[in-house]
PLY file of the C-alpha trace (Angstrom):
ply
format ascii 1.0
element vertex 408
property float x
property float y
property float z
element edge 407
property int vertex1
property int vertex2
end_header
-53.48 96.63 -24.28
-56.17 98.05 -26.55
-58.69 98.34 -23.68
-56.40 100.57 -21.62
-56.06 104.33 -21.86
-52.67 106.06 -22.07
-52.06 106.37 -18.32
-53.20 102.82 -17.60
-50.73 101.61 -20.24
-48.01 103.64 -18.51
-48.81 101.83 -15.26
-48.54 98.44 -16.97
-45.23 99.33 -18.65
-43.81 100.53 -15.32
-44.74 97.23 -13.66
-43.08 95.26 -16.46
-39.96 97.39 -15.95
-39.85 96.32 -12.30
-40.60 99.75 -10.84
-42.43 100.46 -7.57
-45.56 102.40 -8.56
-48.47 104.26 -7.00
-51.62 104.22 -9.15
-53.86 107.06 -7.99
-56.59 109.37 -9.19
-60.23 110.22 -8.48
-62.81 107.57 -7.65
-64.13 105.90 -10.79
-61.03 106.27 -13.01
-60.49 102.54 -13.50
-57.92 101.81 -10.80
-59.44 98.38 -10.03
-59.65 97.57 -13.76
-55.95 98.40 -14.10
-55.09 96.10 -11.19
-56.91 93.18 -12.82
-55.06 93.77 -16.09
-51.70 93.86 -14.28
-52.52 90.66 -12.37
-53.08 88.80 -15.64
-49.68 89.97 -16.87
-48.01 88.85 -13.64
-49.58 85.42 -14.11
-48.32 85.24 -17.70
-44.82 86.16 -16.52
-45.01 83.54 -13.75
-44.46 86.11 -11.00
-45.36 85.27 -7.40
-47.66 88.08 -6.36
-49.87 89.09 -3.46
-53.19 90.70 -4.43
-54.37 92.57 -1.34
-56.37 95.54 -0.05
-56.64 97.29 3.30
-60.33 96.40 3.77
-62.36 93.23 3.26
-64.80 94.91 0.88
-62.01 96.30 -1.32
-60.22 92.94 -1.40
-63.32 91.20 -2.77
-63.77 93.85 -5.47
-60.32 93.01 -6.86
-60.51 89.27 -6.13
-57.82 89.30 -3.44
-57.30 89.17 0.33
-56.88 91.74 3.05
-53.23 92.67 3.48
-53.20 91.30 7.05
-54.72 88.00 5.94
-52.25 87.56 3.07
-49.28 88.28 5.34
-50.67 86.03 8.09
-50.11 88.64 10.81
-53.58 88.90 12.39
-54.23 92.48 13.48
-50.50 93.14 13.20
-49.79 94.31 16.74
-47.16 91.66 17.57
-43.37 92.05 17.43
-41.68 91.28 14.11
-39.68 88.43 15.67
-42.90 86.78 16.93
-44.58 87.24 13.56
-41.69 85.55 11.76
-41.63 82.73 14.32
-45.36 82.11 13.84
-45.09 82.24 10.03
-42.37 79.57 10.10
-44.89 77.12 11.55
-47.09 77.26 8.42
-46.91 77.94 4.68
-46.94 81.70 5.25
-43.16 81.98 5.54
-42.41 80.33 2.18
-45.16 82.34 0.48
-43.51 85.59 1.58
-40.01 84.24 0.97
-40.80 83.71 -2.73
-42.95 86.84 -3.12
-42.00 88.97 -6.15
-44.75 91.60 -6.27
-47.10 92.98 -3.59
-50.26 94.84 -4.63
-52.06 96.90 -1.95
-55.37 98.55 -2.88
-57.11 101.33 -0.88
-53.67 102.37 0.37
-55.07 105.60 1.83
-56.37 103.63 4.83
-52.98 102.05 5.68
-51.28 104.09 8.40
-47.56 104.90 8.49
-46.67 102.54 11.35
-48.32 99.49 9.77
-46.70 100.41 6.45
-43.30 100.39 8.16
-44.04 97.15 10.01
-44.95 95.33 6.78
-41.76 96.64 5.20
-39.66 95.41 8.12
-41.36 91.99 8.13
-40.60 91.41 4.45
-37.03 92.71 4.86
-36.38 90.20 7.64
-37.89 87.29 5.70
-36.23 88.17 2.39
-32.96 88.76 4.26
-32.77 85.06 5.14
-31.92 84.23 1.51
-29.98 87.40 0.61
-28.38 89.70 3.17
-28.74 92.69 0.83
-32.54 92.43 1.10
-32.36 93.16 4.83
-31.60 96.80 4.07
-34.13 97.26 1.27
-37.66 98.60 1.89
-40.11 95.68 1.77
-37.14 93.35 1.32
-36.83 94.32 -2.33
-40.36 93.14 -3.18
-41.84 95.19 -6.04
-44.76 97.31 -4.81
-47.93 98.28 -6.67
-49.83 100.68 -4.42
-53.31 101.79 -5.46
-55.74 104.33 -4.05
-56.71 107.94 -3.55
-55.50 109.86 -0.49
-58.28 112.41 -1.11
-60.70 109.73 0.08
-60.81 108.22 3.58
-57.80 108.48 5.85
-56.37 105.81 8.17
-58.48 105.19 11.27
-55.40 105.96 13.38
-51.90 107.27 12.79
-50.58 109.21 9.80
-50.85 108.70 6.05
-48.30 106.15 4.87
-46.82 108.61 2.34
-45.48 110.57 5.35
-43.32 107.57 6.33
-39.56 107.68 5.53
-40.03 104.20 4.00
-42.30 105.68 1.30
-39.56 108.16 0.34
-36.96 105.36 0.11
-39.06 103.29 -2.32
-38.44 105.59 -5.32
-42.11 105.25 -6.23
-43.32 106.25 -9.67
-46.63 108.09 -9.31
-49.18 107.45 -12.05
-52.31 109.59 -11.91
-55.37 108.23 -13.72
-57.63 111.12 -14.67
-60.18 109.73 -17.13
-63.42 109.19 -15.22
-65.08 105.90 -16.15
-67.76 105.52 -13.46
-69.25 108.95 -14.17
-68.41 108.97 -17.91
-71.95 109.92 -18.98
-72.31 113.00 -16.78
-69.88 115.85 -17.57
-71.31 118.21 -14.92
-70.91 115.56 -12.23
-67.32 114.97 -13.38
-66.55 118.66 -13.01
-68.12 118.79 -9.55
-66.15 115.77 -8.36
-62.91 117.26 -9.68
-63.43 120.39 -7.58
-64.79 118.66 -4.46
-61.89 116.18 -4.42
-59.56 119.13 -3.72
-61.64 120.17 -0.72
-63.22 123.09 -2.52
-66.87 123.98 -3.03
-68.46 126.85 -4.96
-71.89 128.41 -4.55
-72.83 126.88 -7.91
-71.97 123.38 -6.64
-74.06 123.94 -3.51
-76.97 125.02 -5.72
-76.69 121.87 -7.86
-76.49 119.62 -4.81
-79.42 121.39 -3.14
-81.50 120.71 -6.26
-80.96 116.98 -5.65
-83.08 117.12 -2.48
-86.12 116.54 -4.70
-84.70 113.52 -6.59
-87.28 110.81 -7.27
-86.14 107.27 -8.07
-88.00 105.20 -10.67
-89.38 101.67 -10.24
-89.79 102.13 -6.48
-86.03 101.84 -6.00
-84.97 102.16 -2.36
-81.64 104.05 -2.37
-78.76 103.05 -0.13
-78.49 105.76 2.52
-74.98 106.93 3.45
-74.40 108.90 6.63
-71.21 110.21 8.29
-72.13 109.09 11.81
-73.55 105.84 13.14
-76.41 107.38 15.15
-78.19 108.38 11.91
-77.44 104.99 10.36
-79.01 103.25 13.37
-82.14 105.44 13.28
-82.93 104.55 9.65
-82.23 100.86 10.21
-84.54 100.74 13.25
-87.42 102.30 11.29
-87.12 99.75 8.46
-86.91 96.81 10.86
-90.05 97.93 12.66
-91.90 97.93 9.33
-90.88 94.30 8.76
-91.90 93.29 12.28
-95.31 94.91 11.78
-95.77 92.66 8.73
-95.10 89.58 10.86
-91.50 88.84 9.91
-89.66 86.71 12.46
-86.92 88.26 14.60
-84.23 86.55 16.67
-81.91 88.06 19.29
-78.38 86.65 19.01
-76.67 87.05 22.37
-72.90 87.37 22.46
-70.68 85.40 24.85
-67.63 87.10 26.40
-64.85 84.79 27.64
-62.00 86.18 29.78
-62.63 89.73 28.61
-64.09 92.88 30.14
-65.17 94.46 26.84
-67.74 97.24 27.29
-68.98 96.92 23.69
-72.44 95.36 23.26
-72.13 92.58 20.66
-75.75 91.39 20.98
-77.68 91.77 17.72
-81.34 91.39 16.81
-81.99 90.27 13.22
-85.20 90.09 11.22
-86.13 87.92 8.25
-86.33 89.68 4.85
-84.22 92.58 6.10
-81.18 94.04 4.35
-77.96 93.26 6.23
-74.21 93.58 6.01
-71.57 91.04 7.07
-69.18 92.55 9.62
-66.25 90.10 9.59
-64.05 88.40 6.99
-65.67 84.96 7.23
-64.89 83.39 3.86
-62.97 85.64 1.47
-62.99 83.09 -1.37
-66.80 83.09 -1.36
-67.13 86.85 -0.93
-68.26 86.71 2.71
-66.26 89.66 4.04
-66.63 92.78 6.10
-68.96 94.82 3.89
-70.84 92.08 2.02
-74.51 93.08 1.61
-77.34 90.54 1.64
-80.97 89.80 2.57
-81.89 87.47 5.43
-83.92 84.52 4.13
-84.27 82.41 7.29
-83.32 82.54 10.97
-82.61 79.75 13.46
-81.48 80.11 17.06
-77.85 79.45 16.09
-77.46 80.57 12.46
-78.62 82.97 9.77
-79.37 82.05 6.15
-78.58 84.96 3.83
-78.80 85.65 0.10
-76.10 87.92 -1.35
-76.83 90.45 -4.08
-75.41 87.98 -6.63
-78.07 85.43 -5.58
-75.76 83.04 -3.72
-77.12 81.53 -0.48
-74.89 81.15 2.60
-75.31 80.09 6.21
-73.66 82.37 8.77
-72.78 80.96 12.19
-71.48 82.51 15.39
-67.98 83.97 15.00
-65.09 84.24 17.50
-63.11 87.46 17.88
-59.94 86.53 19.77
-58.40 89.21 21.98
-54.97 87.66 22.41
-52.48 85.59 20.43
-52.90 82.56 22.70
-56.64 82.64 22.02
-57.55 82.46 25.69
-59.80 85.52 25.50
-62.58 85.93 22.96
-66.01 87.29 22.06
-68.46 84.90 20.38
-71.08 86.82 18.37
-73.18 86.86 15.19
-71.18 88.87 12.58
-74.11 90.55 10.83
-75.93 93.86 11.20
-78.90 95.60 9.57
-77.87 97.86 6.66
-80.66 99.90 5.10
-78.22 102.69 5.81
-74.42 102.53 5.79
-71.69 104.76 7.14
-69.61 106.52 4.49
-66.58 104.56 5.70
-68.33 101.26 4.87
-69.09 102.46 1.33
-65.52 103.11 0.16
-64.74 101.14 -3.00
-68.42 100.54 -3.83
-70.33 101.73 -6.90
-73.93 102.37 -5.84
-76.73 102.70 -8.41
-79.05 104.78 -6.21
-77.75 106.63 -3.19
-79.11 109.01 -0.56
-76.54 111.27 1.11
-76.23 113.38 4.24
-73.46 115.91 3.54
-74.35 118.23 6.39
-72.55 119.42 9.50
-72.11 115.85 10.80
-69.30 115.28 8.28
-66.27 115.01 10.57
-63.38 113.53 8.55
-61.32 114.72 5.63
-62.44 113.12 2.39
-65.85 111.90 3.64
-67.93 114.15 1.38
-65.92 113.33 -1.72
-65.95 109.60 -0.95
-69.73 109.61 -0.55
-70.43 111.59 -3.73
-68.05 109.54 -5.88
-69.92 106.29 -5.09
-72.61 107.40 -7.56
-72.61 107.07 -11.36
-74.40 110.34 -12.14
-76.31 113.21 -10.53
-79.66 111.56 -11.36
-78.76 108.64 -9.07
-78.25 110.89 -6.01
-80.69 112.26 -3.48
-79.31 114.81 -1.01
-80.82 115.09 2.45
-78.54 117.82 3.75
-75.50 119.72 2.49
-73.11 122.09 4.28
-70.30 124.00 2.53
-68.04 123.40 5.54
-68.17 119.63 5.00
-66.00 119.88 1.88
-62.47 119.49 3.19
-59.20 117.77 2.35
-56.22 117.12 4.64
-53.42 119.73 4.16
-50.79 116.95 3.91
-52.82 115.31 1.14
-53.19 118.62 -0.70
-49.40 119.14 -0.58
-48.72 115.52 -1.61
-50.77 115.82 -4.79
-49.40 119.28 -5.53
-45.86 117.89 -5.32
-46.42 114.82 -7.50
-48.26 116.87 -10.13
-45.32 119.25 -10.30
-42.73 116.49 -10.07
0 1
1 2
2 3
3 4
4 5
5 6
6 7
7 8
8 9
9 10
10 11
11 12
12 13
13 14
14 15
15 16
16 17
17 18
18 19
19 20
20 21
21 22
22 23
23 24
24 25
25 26
26 27
27 28
28 29
29 30
30 31
31 32
32 33
33 34
34 35
35 36
36 37
37 38
38 39
39 40
40 41
41 42
42 43
43 44
44 45
45 46
46 47
47 48
48 49
49 50
50 51
51 52
52 53
53 54
54 55
55 56
56 57
57 58
58 59
59 60
60 61
61 62
62 63
63 64
64 65
65 66
66 67
67 68
68 69
69 70
70 71
71 72
72 73
73 74
74 75
75 76
76 77
77 78
78 79
79 80
80 81
81 82
82 83
83 84
84 85
85 86
86 87
87 88
88 89
89 90
90 91
91 92
92 93
93 94
94 95
95 96
96 97
97 98
98 99
99 100
100 101
101 102
102 103
103 104
104 105
105 106
106 107
107 108
108 109
109 110
110 111
111 112
112 113
113 114
114 115
115 116
116 117
117 118
118 119
119 120
120 121
121 122
122 123
123 124
124 125
125 126
126 127
127 128
128 129
129 130
130 131
131 132
132 133
133 134
134 135
135 136
136 137
137 138
138 139
139 140
140 141
141 142
142 143
143 144
144 145
145 146
146 147
147 148
148 149
149 150
150 151
151 152
152 153
153 154
154 155
155 156
156 157
157 158
158 159
159 160
160 161
161 162
162 163
163 164
164 165
165 166
166 167
167 168
168 169
169 170
170 171
171 172
172 173
173 174
174 175
175 176
176 177
177 178
178 179
179 180
180 181
181 182
182 183
183 184
184 185
185 186
186 187
187 188
188 189
189 190
190 191
191 192
192 193
193 194
194 195
195 196
196 197
197 198
198 199
199 200
200 201
201 202
202 203
203 204
204 205
205 206
206 207
207 208
208 209
209 210
210 211
211 212
212 213
213 214
214 215
215 216
216 217
217 218
218 219
219 220
220 221
221 222
222 223
223 224
224 225
225 226
226 227
227 228
228 229
229 230
230 231
231 232
232 233
233 234
234 235
235 236
236 237
237 238
238 239
239 240
240 241
241 242
242 243
243 244
244 245
245 246
246 247
247 248
248 249
249 250
250 251
251 252
252 253
253 254
254 255
255 256
256 257
257 258
258 259
259 260
260 261
261 262
262 263
263 264
264 265
265 266
266 267
267 268
268 269
269 270
270 271
271 272
272 273
273 274
274 275
275 276
276 277
277 278
278 279
279 280
280 281
281 282
282 283
283 284
284 285
285 286
286 287
287 288
288 289
289 290
290 291
291 292
292 293
293 294
294 295
295 296
296 297
297 298
298 299
299 300
300 301
301 302
302 303
303 304
304 305
305 306
306 307
307 308
308 309
309 310
310 311
311 312
312 313
313 314
314 315
315 316
316 317
317 318
318 319
319 320
320 321
321 322
322 323
323 324
324 325
325 326
326 327
327 328
328 329
329 330
330 331
331 332
332 333
333 334
334 335
335 336
336 337
337 338
338 339
339 340
340 341
341 342
342 343
343 344
344 345
345 346
346 347
347 348
348 349
349 350
350 351
351 352
352 353
353 354
354 355
355 356
356 357
357 358
358 359
359 360
360 361
361 362
362 363
363 364
364 365
365 366
366 367
367 368
368 369
369 370
370 371
371 372
372 373
373 374
374 375
375 376
376 377
377 378
378 379
379 380
380 381
381 382
382 383
383 384
384 385
385 386
386 387
387 388
388 389
389 390
390 391
391 392
392 393
393 394
394 395
395 396
396 397
397 398
398 399
399 400
400 401
401 402
402 403
403 404
404 405
405 406
406 407
């Protein structure tokens, strides 16, 4: 364990002792690295484990699956009895029946109700081989939860740590506090430590305002992060028009709606040589998930040829979003969109070499400012478009949670 620091070693020892743990800490403290180390140990000890995350992008970063995909529960809105019945028709039931350890990364985005539903599902399945498991949270499966509640909150519902199930798990909290991502920039580390708590001083505002004049070397085009989609769309439209003016081919991919009255427009126009992002979990094993960034190399009327940042080439075809379990209602669309700019939500879990940020009055959610800033490696890699002191905020429940576990 020479490559681990003291707190990472504590996490590993706790796992080996069979404890339920929560690995937390600021962005860039090596949480994903710790997961990978633990996974290797689980393999050595021949443990059946599930390596999952709450988002497609995060699952790829750790080499796993989304939690819903691993459990085989779709979007998870069905009754537990129906979920179990469906799982019994495939290999999903036996996989969960023999599960020893469940790892869930980016836990901050898992709401309390889904947390409880997953616990109940595993309790029912594990209860079929041992009645005692029926009354245990998560059916007695060992949990390794990873994430930072100071970052983005669940899209709906409450934080999962507010669930009674969380309290019944006797979780050991392990706070990683040695910044790895920003290790070469002490000032940036100090700023992130303060901002993470929802605070902001006049000195921090002055430093961030000085970043409005940042110039990137080698003609680097920074990834632009914005809190709201209207600004994201504006930037993307400007860049696409530049490509069109140079003669790059564009194709409009029309969506087909079957037995649904959806008011959302799923039509998308794509342009060759543009930067794009995949918007669905198409092929997790090959890294084609919600959040994968790429460049369009070639367009046909029915497919899109893309090149990922790692150089791999893939063909993307039309994708079906089913609206019901019987699959009688669906939307057929091209699961790609232009991404010269990204929303802050889409950036969680990423490390971005050059980033341009809007931290102004459009920041609307707790943790957005901190999440955006902590994507960067150092202050030199950040350009600030706008900054507002009021955008630095943390949820009161999160503030109390961390206060309690620090004192506990």
